[in-house]
C-alpha positions as CSV (number, residue, x, y, z in Angstrom):
1,M,164.3,184.3,59.8
2,T,167.5,185.0,57.9
3,E,169.1,187.7,56.0
4,L,171.1,187.8,52.7
5,V,173.6,190.7,52.9
6,T,175.2,191.6,49.6
7,R,177.7,194.3,50.7
8,A,180.5,195.1,48.3
9,A,183.6,193.1,48.8
10,P,186.9,194.7,49.6
11,A,189.8,194.5,47.2
12,R,191.5,191.1,46.9
13,T,194.7,192.4,48.5
14,G,192.8,193.7,51.4
15,I,191.1,190.3,51.9
16,L,194.4,188.5,51.8
17,R,196.0,190.9,54.2
18,R,193.1,190.5,56.6
19,A,193.2,186.8,56.3
20,A,197.0,186.4,56.9
21,P,196.7,185.6,60.6
22,A,194.1,183.0,60.0
23,L,196.1,181.4,57.2
24,L,199.3,181.4,59.3
25,G,197.4,179.8,62.2
26,Y,195.9,177.3,59.9
27,A,199.3,176.4,58.4
28,A,200.7,176.0,61.9
29,V,197.9,173.6,63.0
30,R,198.2,171.5,59.8
31,T,202.0,171.4,60.1
32,L,201.6,170.1,63.7
33,G,199.2,167.4,62.5
34,L,201.6,166.3,59.7
35,L,204.6,166.2,62.1
36,V,202.8,164.1,64.6
37,L,201.6,161.8,61.8
38,A,205.2,161.4,60.6
39,V,206.6,160.5,64.0
40,W,203.7,158.1,64.8
41,S,203.9,156.4,61.4
42,A,207.7,156.0,61.6
43,A,207.4,154.4,65.1
44,R,205.0,151.9,63.5
45,G,207.2,151.3,60.5
46,K,204.8,153.0,58.1
47,S,205.1,155.8,55.6
48,A,203.1,158.9,56.5
49,Y,203.3,160.0,52.9
50,T,201.8,156.8,51.7
51,L,199.0,157.1,54.2
52,L,198.2,160.6,52.8
53,T,198.5,159.8,49.1
54,A,198.1,156.1,48.3
55,R,195.4,154.7,50.5
56,W,191.6,154.4,50.3
57,D,190.0,156.9,48.0
58,A,193.3,158.5,47.1
59,L,194.1,155.4,45.1
60,W,190.9,155.6,43.2
61,Y,191.4,159.3,42.3
62,A,195.0,158.6,41.2
63,G,193.8,155.6,39.1
64,I,191.2,157.7,37.3
65,A,193.8,160.4,36.6
66,E,196.3,157.8,35.2
67,R,194.0,155.7,33.0
68,G,190.6,157.4,32.9
69,Y,187.3,155.8,34.0
70,G,186.4,152.2,33.6
71,H,188.0,150.4,36.5
72,E,185.8,148.3,38.9
73,V,186.4,145.7,41.6
74,R,184.0,142.8,42.1
75,L,183.8,141.7,45.7
76,P,183.0,138.1,46.8
77,N,179.6,139.2,48.1
78,G,178.6,140.4,44.7
79,D,179.1,144.1,45.3
80,I,180.8,146.1,42.5
81,H,183.0,149.0,43.4
82,S,183.2,151.2,40.3
83,D,185.4,154.3,39.9
84,L,182.4,156.0,38.4
85,A,181.3,156.8,41.9
86,F,184.1,159.4,42.1
87,F,183.5,162.8,40.6
88,P,186.1,164.0,38.1
89,L,187.5,167.4,39.1
90,L,190.2,166.2,41.4
91,P,191.5,163.5,38.9
92,W,191.5,166.1,36.2
93,L,193.7,168.4,38.3
94,E,196.0,165.5,39.2
95,R,196.4,164.6,35.5
96,L,197.0,168.2,34.6
97,L,199.8,168.7,37.2
98,A,201.4,165.3,36.3
99,A,201.4,166.3,32.6
100,V,203.1,169.7,33.1
101,G,205.6,168.7,35.7
102,P,207.6,165.8,37.3
103,L,204.9,164.8,39.8
104,S,203.1,161.5,39.7
105,C,199.3,161.6,39.9
106,A,199.5,160.7,43.6
107,D,202.0,163.5,44.3
108,A,199.8,165.9,42.3
109,G,196.8,164.9,44.5
110,F,198.8,165.7,47.6
111,V,199.7,169.1,46.2
112,V,196.2,169.9,45.2
113,G,195.0,168.9,48.7
114,L,197.5,171.2,50.4
115,V,196.8,174.2,48.1
116,A,193.0,173.6,48.2
117,S,193.1,173.4,52.0
118,L,194.7,176.9,52.2
119,A,192.2,178.2,49.7
120,A,189.4,176.7,51.8
121,A,190.8,178.3,54.9
122,W,190.9,181.7,53.1
123,G,187.4,181.2,51.8
124,I,186.0,180.3,55.3
125,F,187.7,183.5,56.7
126,A,186.3,185.6,53.9
127,V,182.8,184.3,54.5
128,V,182.8,184.8,58.3
129,D,184.6,188.2,58.1
130,H,182.0,189.4,55.6
131,V,179.0,188.1,57.5
132,Y,179.9,189.6,60.8
133,G,181.2,192.8,59.4
134,R,184.3,194.9,59.8
135,Q,182.7,197.2,62.4
136,G,185.0,200.1,61.7
137,E,188.3,198.1,61.9
138,G,191.1,199.3,59.6
139,C,193.1,196.8,57.6
140,E,196.2,197.8,59.5
141,A,194.7,197.1,62.9
142,R,196.2,194.4,65.0
143,P,194.5,191.1,64.1
144,W,193.1,190.3,67.5
145,Q,191.6,193.7,68.2
146,G,188.5,195.4,66.9
147,G,186.3,194.1,64.2
148,G,184.2,191.1,65.4
149,G,184.2,189.8,61.9
150,R,187.9,189.4,61.6
151,R,188.3,187.8,65.0
152,A,185.4,185.4,64.4
153,G,186.9,184.6,60.9
154,I,190.3,183.7,62.4
155,W,188.7,181.4,65.1
156,A,186.4,179.8,62.5
157,V,189.5,178.8,60.4
158,L,191.3,177.5,63.4
159,L,188.3,175.5,64.5
160,W,188.0,174.0,61.0
161,A,191.7,173.1,61.2
162,V,191.5,171.3,64.6
163,L,188.5,169.2,63.8
164,P,189.2,165.5,64.9
165,V,189.3,164.4,61.2
166,G,191.2,167.5,60.1
167,I,194.1,165.4,58.8
168,V,191.9,164.6,55.8
169,Q,192.4,168.2,54.8
170,S,196.1,167.3,54.0
171,M,195.3,164.1,52.1
172,A,194.9,163.5,48.4
173,Y,191.1,163.5,48.9
174,S,188.5,165.9,47.5
175,E,187.2,167.4,50.8
176,S,189.6,170.4,50.8
177,L,189.0,171.1,47.1
178,F,185.2,170.9,47.6
179,T,185.3,173.1,50.8
180,A,187.3,175.7,49.0
181,L,184.9,175.9,46.1
182,A,181.9,175.9,48.4
183,A,183.3,178.6,50.6
184,W,184.2,180.9,47.7
185,T,180.8,180.2,46.1
186,L,179.1,181.3,49.3
187,Y,181.3,184.4,49.5
188,A,180.4,185.3,45.9
189,V,176.7,184.9,46.7
190,L,177.0,187.1,49.8
191,T,178.8,189.8,47.8
192,G,176.3,189.7,44.9
193,R,178.7,188.1,42.3
194,W,176.1,185.8,40.9
195,V,177.9,184.6,37.7
196,T,181.0,183.8,39.7
197,A,178.9,182.0,42.2
198,G,177.3,179.9,39.5
199,A,180.7,179.1,37.9
200,L,182.2,178.0,41.3
201,A,179.1,176.0,42.1
202,L,179.4,174.3,38.7
203,A,183.0,173.3,39.7
204,A,181.9,172.2,43.2
205,G,179.3,169.9,41.5
206,L,182.1,168.2,39.6
207,T,184.0,167.5,42.8
208,R,181.7,165.6,45.1
209,P,178.0,164.4,45.2
210,V,177.4,166.9,48.0
211,G,177.8,169.6,45.4
212,L,174.0,169.5,45.5
213,A,174.3,171.6,48.7
214,V,176.2,174.4,46.9
215,V,173.7,174.4,44.1
216,A,170.8,174.6,46.6
217,A,172.5,177.5,48.4
218,V,172.9,179.5,45.2
219,W,169.3,178.8,44.1
220,A,167.8,179.6,47.5
221,A,169.7,182.9,47.8
222,A,169.0,183.9,44.2
223,V,165.2,183.2,44.6
224,A,165.2,185.2,47.8
225,S,167.0,188.0,46.1
226,F,164.5,188.0,43.2
227,V,161.6,188.2,45.6
228,R,163.2,191.0,47.7
229,D,164.6,193.1,44.9
230,R,161.7,192.9,42.4
231,G,162.6,196.3,41.0
232,A,166.3,195.6,40.5
233,P,167.8,196.6,37.1
234,A,167.6,194.1,34.3
235,P,171.3,193.5,34.1
236,D,171.3,192.5,37.8
237,R,168.4,190.2,37.4
238,A,170.1,188.6,34.3
239,R,173.3,187.9,36.3
240,R,171.3,186.2,39.0
241,A,169.6,184.1,36.3
242,I,172.9,183.2,34.7
243,G,174.3,182.1,38.1
244,M,171.3,179.9,38.7
245,L,171.6,178.3,35.3
246,L,175.4,177.7,35.7
247,A,175.2,176.3,39.2
248,P,173.8,172.8,38.6
249,L,175.6,172.1,35.3
250,G,178.6,170.4,36.8
251,A,176.8,167.8,39.0
252,A,174.0,167.3,36.4
253,G,176.5,166.9,33.6
254,Y,178.5,164.2,35.4
255,V,175.4,162.3,36.6
256,L,174.0,162.2,33.1
257,W,177.3,161.1,31.6
258,V,177.5,158.2,34.1
259,G,173.9,157.3,33.2
260,H,174.9,157.2,29.5
261,R,178.1,155.3,30.3
262,T,176.3,152.6,32.3
263,G,173.3,152.5,29.9
264,K,170.9,153.1,32.9
265,G,169.8,156.6,32.1
266,P,169.5,159.4,34.8
267,L,169.5,156.8,37.6
268,G,172.7,155.2,36.5
269,Y,174.8,157.1,39.1
270,L,172.5,155.8,41.9
271,A,173.1,152.3,40.6
272,V,176.9,152.9,40.8
273,Q,176.6,154.1,44.4
274,A,174.4,151.1,45.3
275,G,177.4,148.9,44.3
276,W,179.3,150.6,47.1
277,R,176.3,150.2,49.4
278,N,175.8,153.9,49.5
279,G,172.3,155.4,49.4
280,F,169.9,157.8,51.1
281,D,167.5,156.2,53.6
282,G,166.7,159.1,55.8
283,G,169.1,157.9,58.5
284,Y,167.5,154.5,59.1
285,A,170.7,152.5,58.7
286,F,172.7,155.0,60.9
287,A,170.0,154.8,63.6
288,R,170.2,151.0,63.5
289,F,174.0,151.2,63.7
290,V,173.8,153.4,66.8
291,A,171.1,151.2,68.4
292,E,173.3,148.1,68.0
293,K,175.9,149.8,70.1
294,F,173.7,149.4,73.2
295,T,173.8,145.6,73.1
296,S,176.8,145.5,75.4
297,F,178.3,147.7,77.9
298,P,181.6,148.8,76.3
299,S,180.0,149.6,73.0
300,A,177.2,151.4,74.7
301,L,179.6,154.2,75.6
302,A,180.4,154.6,71.9
303,G,176.6,154.7,71.2
304,L,176.2,157.5,73.7
305,G,179.1,159.3,72.1
306,L,177.5,159.0,68.7
307,I,174.2,160.4,70.0
308,A,176.0,163.3,71.7
309,G,177.9,164.0,68.5
310,V,174.7,164.1,66.4
311,A,172.9,166.2,69.0
312,A,175.9,168.7,69.0
313,V,175.7,169.0,65.2
314,I,172.0,169.7,65.3
315,L,172.4,172.1,68.2
316,L,175.0,174.1,66.3
317,Y,172.7,174.3,63.3
318,V,169.8,175.5,65.5
319,I,172.0,178.2,67.1
320,G,173.1,179.3,63.6
321,V,169.4,179.8,62.7
322,R,168.8,181.8,65.9
323,Q,171.9,183.9,65.2
324,R,170.4,184.7,61.8
325,Q,173.1,183.3,59.6
326,P,172.5,184.3,55.9
327,L,170.1,182.0,54.1
328,A,172.8,180.7,51.7
329,L,174.9,179.4,54.7
330,L,171.9,177.8,56.4
331,V,170.8,176.0,53.2
332,Y,174.3,174.8,52.4
333,S,175.2,173.5,55.9
334,G,171.7,172.0,56.3
335,V,172.0,170.0,53.1
336,V,175.5,168.9,53.8
337,T,174.5,167.7,57.3
338,A,171.3,166.0,56.1
339,L,173.2,164.1,53.3
340,A,176.0,163.1,55.8
341,L,173.7,161.9,58.6
342,C,170.9,160.4,56.5
343,A,173.1,158.4,54.0
344,S,173.5,154.6,54.4
345,S,177.2,154.8,53.6
346,Y,180.1,153.5,55.7
347,F,179.4,154.9,59.2
348,G,183.0,155.6,60.0
349,S,183.2,158.2,57.2
350,K,180.4,160.4,58.5
351,P,182.7,162.8,60.4
352,R,184.7,163.2,57.1
353,L,181.4,163.8,55.2
354,L,180.6,166.6,57.7
355,L,184.0,168.3,57.2
356,P,182.7,170.8,54.5
357,A,179.9,172.0,56.7
358,F,182.0,174.8,58.1
359,P,179.0,177.2,58.9
360,L,178.3,174.9,61.8
361,L,181.4,176.2,63.5
362,L,180.3,179.9,63.4
363,P,178.6,179.9,66.8
364,L,181.7,178.4,68.4
365,A,183.9,181.0,66.6
366,L,181.8,183.8,67.9
367,A,182.0,182.4,71.4
368,L,185.8,182.2,71.2
369,A,186.0,185.8,69.8
370,R,184.5,187.1,73.1
371,P,186.9,186.0,75.9
372,R,190.5,187.1,76.3
373,L,192.9,186.0,73.6
374,V,195.0,183.8,76.0
375,R,192.0,181.8,77.1
376,S,190.8,181.1,73.6
377,A,194.3,180.3,72.4
378,L,194.8,177.8,75.2
379,V,191.5,176.1,74.4
380,V,192.2,175.8,70.6
381,G,195.8,175.0,71.2
382,G,194.9,172.0,73.4
383,V,192.3,170.8,70.9
384,A,194.9,171.1,68.1
385,V,197.3,168.8,70.0
386,A,194.5,166.3,70.6
387,S,193.4,166.5,67.0
388,A,197.0,165.9,65.7
389,V,197.4,162.8,68.0
390,Y,194.0,161.5,67.0
391,G,194.7,162.0,63.3
392,A,197.9,160.1,63.5
393,F,196.2,157.3,65.5
394,W,193.3,157.2,63.0
395,L,195.3,157.0,59.8
396,N,197.6,154.4,61.3
397,G,194.6,152.4,62.3
398,S,191.2,152.1,60.5
399,G,191.6,155.4,58.8
400,P,189.0,157.1,56.7
401,P,187.8,155.5,53.7
């Protein structure tokens, strides 16, 4: 059904040179989003910077960075919101930056988010460019000519930038950091760098609970590689085994530490998430939420929109399977999608939870790479404007949590 291609990777300078148009386009889209947010927020008497760095989850991350774990909020209904629900890598980086420079932890979170978003864009480009090949294109060729891999990589990055919740990529949240680690893990797998893949997967597992998807991708690709290359030299097999051993250590280590901290053993983290009313119910709660939209006419339109959105996500995944995306990408995006759609968490956050599932965008990127440049640019440019406006409206309204 799928292939795992482990071609040698080009030199890092070559990768960066090839990715330059994608990174410039990404920076332009995100700059547009921030400018629209600044204007919209000023018109409403709000601070755009506060919305990006000191609201919702950003406050929890900054709090952990400043004082460590141990803070919780008890709600009137009995729920307990504990900071143990938040994985530690982003707070660690915030604390490190604040310690070596003049930044506050909130400022450091914003800087980490911006740098990580560019690293994520670069990683997405590297994965797509590698998967779809250079097809004889030289590094000095014009970026929009030749080489389907390069064109598709540029459009994949721009599509990720213009997602309706793309503004989250510029917030002091962990989505950009996680996506960067996930993308470069997948690139390491595709290029046969198993120890690097395992180390990056370990870091991804310290970033968000969905680090499980990265671990699953590394393990699935490694097992498939073991089966396919049974006669591989012993050093190669050893590197794969080391990568597999490293991959789950981050997530497993944090979950076990939370269990020890709470005194509830390996299931302690699940108890913490239950205090936030987060869990995995196979999509039952989400299905009920959608069904309740059809109790009145105006909300029924929202229900239809939700159904269409879920159907589109599933369709993109099926197309990815039919287009023979590498096994690692399919496993990764499949687990991210399943965890996002089948969790019983706050329903408004589901688009944000899907943000790291960038392989779902590959069929659209390939479609945009085929027509004339002007036509594709007009489509993506229009979506970028709409995304910027929506992001400003969203953060000045209900926002993510």
